[in-house]
C-alpha positions as a Python dict, from the first residue, in 0.01 Angstrom:
ca = {
    (1, 'X'): (0, 0, 0),
    (2, 'X'): (170, 177, 291),
    (3, 'X'): (294, 3, 603),
    (4, 'X'): (422, 188, 911),
    (5, 'X'): (636, 19, 1175),
    (6, 'X'): (833, 140, 1475),
    (7, 'X'): (1163, -15, 1580),
    (8, 'X'): (1404, 65, 1860),
    (9, 'X'): (1783, 59, 1878),
    (10, 'X'): (1936, 142, 2217),
    (11, 'X'): (1614, 316, 2326),
    (12, 'X'): (1606, 530, 2010),
    (13, 'X'): (1280, 485, 1818),
    (14, 'X'): (1269, 482, 1439),
    (15, 'X'): (955, 515, 1230),
    (16, 'X'): (977, 314, 909),
    (17, 'X'): (728, 345, 625),
    (18, 'X'): (730, 88, 344),
    (19, 'X'): (530, 161, 27),
    (20, 'X'): (477, -56, -279),
    (21, 'X'): (433, 70, -634),
    (22, 'X'): (374, -74, -977),
    (23, 'X'): (682, -269, -1097),
    (24, 'X'): (731, -16, -1380),
    (25, 'X'): (708, 286, -1147),
    (26, 'X'): (1005, 520, -1198),
    (27, 'X'): (1077, 719, -881),
    (28, 'X'): (1210, 1074, -879),
    (29, 'X'): (1546, 942, -758),
    (30, 'X'): (1755, 638, -844),
    (31, 'X'): (1679, 286, -733),
    (32, 'X'): (1933, 178, -471),
    (33, 'X'): (1845, -185, -393),
    (34, 'X'): (1742, -506, -564),
    (35, 'X'): (1593, -761, -325),
    (36, 'X'): (1521, -1118, -439),
    (37, 'X'): (1293, -1356, -251),
    (38, 'X'): (1427, -1687, -378),
    (39, 'X'): (1257, -2024, -376),
    (40, 'X'): (1433, -2356, -432),
    (41, 'X'): (1183, -2637, -453),
    (42, 'X'): (920, -2573, -188),
    (43, 'X'): (1144, -2372, 44),
    (44, 'X'): (1266, -2014, 63),
    (45, 'X'): (1634, -1925, 77),
    (46, 'X'): (1754, -1683, 343),
    (47, 'X'): (2114, -1575, 390),
    (48, 'X'): (2336, -1465, 677),
    (49, 'X'): (2600, -1198, 610),
    (50, 'X'): (2944, -1292, 744),
    (51, 'X'): (2944, -990, 980),
    (52, 'X'): (2596, -1050, 1124),
    (53, 'X'): (2409, -1317, 1320),
    (54, 'X'): (2073, -1235, 1161),
    (55, 'X'): (1895, -1359, 847),
    (56, 'X'): (1811, -1167, 530),
    (57, 'X'): (1630, -1200, 203),
    (58, 'X'): (1904, -1208, -67),
    (59, 'X'): (1978, -875, -234),
    (60, 'X'): (2194, -569, -228),
    (61, 'X'): (2298, -244, -391),
    (62, 'X'): (2257, -175, -759),
    (63, 'X'): (2601, -92, -896),
    (64, 'X'): (2671, 201, -1127),
    (65, 'X'): (2577, 115, -1486),
    (66, 'X'): (2371, -185, -1376),
    (67, 'X'): (1993, -221, -1408),
    (68, 'X'): (1789, -340, -1111),
    (69, 'X'): (1723, -665, -1302),
    (70, 'X'): (2096, -722, -1360),
    (71, 'X'): (2169, -645, -994),
    (72, 'X'): (1900, -890, -882),
    (73, 'X'): (2054, -1169, -1090),
    (74, 'X'): (2407, -1089, -976),
    (75, 'X'): (2310, -1071, -608),
    (76, 'X'): (2113, -1395, -636),
    (77, 'X'): (2411, -1581, -786),
    (78, 'X'): (2664, -1431, -541),
    (79, 'X'): (2456, -1480, -226),
    (80, 'X'): (2282, -1813, -289),
    (81, 'X'): (2492, -1999, -546),
    (82, 'X'): (2201, -1999, -792),
    (83, 'X'): (2314, -2128, -1132),
    (84, 'X'): (1987, -2150, -1325),
    (85, 'X'): (1681, -1949, -1224),
    (86, 'X'): (1373, -1762, -1340),
    (87, 'X'): (1356, -1402, -1220),
    (88, 'X'): (1031, -1203, -1200),
    (89, 'X'): (986, -839, -1109),
    (90, 'X'): (720, -800, -839),
    (91, 'X'): (718, -434, -732),
    (92, 'X'): (906, -113, -690),
    (93, 'X'): (913, -16, -324),
    (94, 'X'): (1024, 270, -103),
    (95, 'X'): (1148, 274, 253),
    (96, 'X'): (1128, 596, 452),
    (97, 'X'): (1306, 578, 785),
    (98, 'X'): (1274, 900, 983),
    (99, 'X'): (1266, 1112, 666),
    (100, 'X'): (1537, 925, 474),
    (101, 'X'): (1367, 796, 157),
    (102, 'X'): (1520, 515, -52),
    (103, 'X'): (1382, 311, -341),
    (104, 'X'): (1437, -46, -449),
    (105, 'X'): (1289, -315, -667),
    (106, 'X'): (1156, -645, -540),
    (107, 'X'): (1196, -971, -736),
    (108, 'X'): (1088, -1331, -704),
    (109, 'X'): (1328, -1604, -816),
    (110, 'X'): (1250, -1967, -880),
    (111, 'X'): (1589, -2138, -855),
    (112, 'X'): (1620, -2439, -1083),
    (113, 'X'): (1982, -2530, -1003),
    (114, 'X'): (2181, -2439, -696),
    (115, 'X'): (2559, -2455, -660),
    (116, 'X'): (2802, -2343, -389),
    (117, 'X'): (2812, -1985, -267),
    (118, 'X'): (3087, -1787, -440),
    (119, 'X'): (3420, -1739, -260),
    (120, 'X'): (3385, -1362, -312),
    (121, 'X'): (3045, -1355, -142),
    (122, 'X'): (2983, -1173, 186),
    (123, 'X'): (2748, -1455, 282),
    (124, 'X'): (2854, -1694, 561),
    (125, 'X'): (2563, -1935, 524),
    (126, 'X'): (2222, -1989, 373),
    (127, 'X'): (1910, -2147, 515),
    (128, 'X'): (1620, -2318, 340),
    (129, 'X'): (1291, -2258, 519),
    (130, 'X'): (918, -2277, 459),
    (131, 'X'): (869, -1940, 631),
    (132, 'X'): (1039, -1612, 715),
    (133, 'X'): (1289, -1655, 1001),
    (134, 'X'): (1232, -1463, 1324),
    (135, 'X'): (1584, -1326, 1367),
    (136, 'X'): (1594, -1074, 1078),
    (137, 'X'): (1856, -813, 993),
    (138, 'X'): (1588, -562, 888),
    (139, 'X'): (1277, -651, 1093),
    (140, 'X'): (1096, -327, 1006),
    (141, 'X'): (1127, -395, 630),
    (142, 'X'): (1176, -762, 539),
    (143, 'X'): (842, -897, 667),
    (144, 'X'): (661, -647, 442),
    (145, 'X'): (871, -741, 138),
    (146, 'X'): (810, -1111, 204),
    (147, 'X'): (435, -1054, 248),
    (148, 'X'): (425, -872, -87),
    (149, 'X'): (599, -1170, -250),
    (150, 'X'): (340, -1410, -106),
    (151, 'X'): (56, -1185, -229),
    (152, 'X'): (217, -1180, -575),
    (153, 'X'): (228, -1560, -583),
    (154, 'X'): (-134, -1598, -475),
    (155, 'X'): (-263, -1336, -720),
    (156, 'X'): (-111, -1500, -1024),
    (157, 'X'): (21, -1160, -1141),
    (158, 'X'): (271, -1165, -1425),
    (159, 'X'): (605, -983, -1419),
    (160, 'X'): (601, -654, -1610),
    (161, 'X'): (959, -526, -1571),
}
């Protein structure tokens, strides 16, 4: 599935293409991001970085020597305070913004126990919501990732990572 969107920043237009692949797809370059749509009870968790006023799906960079699965778990704990959770791999994805191609892996987490956000976290606050917030940090990307998560839930697919 390929999704094209156009965004603007100070009257400069950016074309963003988001593609989804099989969870086991291995791209020709390294995975950079692990993004985790996290559910606690019947609500989704969204986070706000301490240097931004916008909302994000939890996630971040995969560190050297870390797998995307390990990064997803680490980011989930750091950004949401998740203590116990089930983590499922949903898809590998790519984002191409004006010719700059990057890959990541998308996960779904069912949080069973939630504690406080870590003191070392870059997250200022978290929000529990039944839907994707309007004020997003990455509006050309996050709605597509969230839609893929919802499709995964409806389909009954099983994690294969």
